[in-house]
C-alpha positions in Angstrom: -27.0 -39.8 -8.1 -25.9 -43.1 -9.8 -28.5 -45.8 -9.0 -26.0 -48.6 -9.3 -24.2 -47.4 -6.2 -24.5 -49.4 -3.0 -25.0 -47.3 0.1 -25.2 -48.9 3.5 -25.1 -47.9 7.1 -23.4 -50.2 9.6 -24.3 -49.7 13.3 -22.1 -51.4 15.8 -21.8 -51.6 19.5 -18.3 -52.3 20.7 -17.3 -53.8 24.1 -15.8 -50.7 25.9 -12.9 -52.7 27.2 -11.7 -53.2 23.5 -12.7 -49.8 22.2 -9.2 -48.4 21.5 -8.1 -51.6 19.8 -11.3 -51.7 17.8 -10.9 -48.1 16.6 -7.3 -48.8 15.6 -8.3 -51.8 13.5 -11.3 -50.0 12.0 -9.1 -47.0 10.9 -6.5 -49.4 9.4 -9.3 -51.3 7.4 -11.0 -48.1 6.2 -7.7 -46.5 5.0 -6.7 -49.7 3.2 -10.1 -50.1 1.5 -10.2 -46.6 0.2 -6.6 -46.7 -0.9 -6.6 -50.1 -2.5 -10.1 -50.7 -3.8 -11.3 -48.7 -6.8 -14.9 -49.6 -6.1 -14.9 -48.3 -2.6 -16.0 -44.7 -3.0 -16.3 -43.7 0.6 -16.1 -45.1 4.1 -16.9 -42.8 7.0 -17.0 -43.9 10.6 -18.3 -41.8 13.6 -18.9 -42.5 17.2 -21.8 -41.1 19.2 -20.6 -38.4 21.5 -22.6 -39.7 24.5 -22.0 -43.3 23.7 -18.4 -43.7 22.2 -18.8 -47.5 22.0 -21.6 -47.0 19.4 -20.0 -46.7 16.0 -21.8 -45.8 12.7 -20.2 -46.4 9.4 -21.5 -44.9 6.1 -20.3 -47.1 3.2 -20.5 -46.2 -0.4 -19.5 -48.7 -3.2 -19.5 -48.2 -6.9 -21.8 -51.2 -7.4 -22.8 -54.6 -6.0 -19.7 -56.2 -7.6 -17.4 -53.7 -5.8 -19.2 -54.4 -2.5 -18.9 -58.2 -2.9 -15.2 -57.8 -3.8 -14.6 -55.7 -0.7 -15.9 -58.5 1.5 -13.2 -60.9 0.2 -10.2 -58.6 0.5 -7.4 -59.6 2.9 -7.7 -56.3 4.8 -11.4 -56.7 5.4 -11.1 -60.3 6.4 -8.4 -59.4 8.9 -10.6 -56.7 10.3 -13.5 -59.1 10.7 -11.3 -61.8 12.3 -9.5 -59.5 14.7 -12.6 -57.6 15.8 -15.2 -60.4 16.0 -14.9 -60.7 19.8 -15.0 -56.9 20.3 -18.4 -56.4 18.6 -21.4 -56.8 20.8 -23.9 -56.1 18.0 -23.9 -55.3 14.3 -26.8 -54.1 12.1 -26.4 -53.5 8.4 -28.9 -51.2 6.9 -29.4 -50.5 3.2 -30.2 -46.8 2.8 -31.2 -44.6 -0.1 -29.1 -41.5 -0.5 -31.1 -38.3 -0.3 -28.2 -35.8 -0.6 -24.5 -36.8 -0.4 -22.2 -33.8 -0.9 -18.6 -33.4 -0.1 -15.9 -30.8 -0.9 
């Protein structure tokens, strides 16, 4: 595993009234980030089955510069602006990969 990579877990609680709109904006932002940003290696979002308003996002960036650049992109800034009133809580957790495998 490349030690320069930045891996984070975002845990969000979304106001259930806005959940459909939030999900639409999140999908739009994730798809744009992966398509347009070379340094975004993976963005995966899931909702808890018993708590669909709890979203977890696993973020993988090539390095700290790619992460910092991501935060300044028009699509990320639009997502933050349009979802700020929908998000009840947000925790960003730096994690250390143990095993990350995909096919």
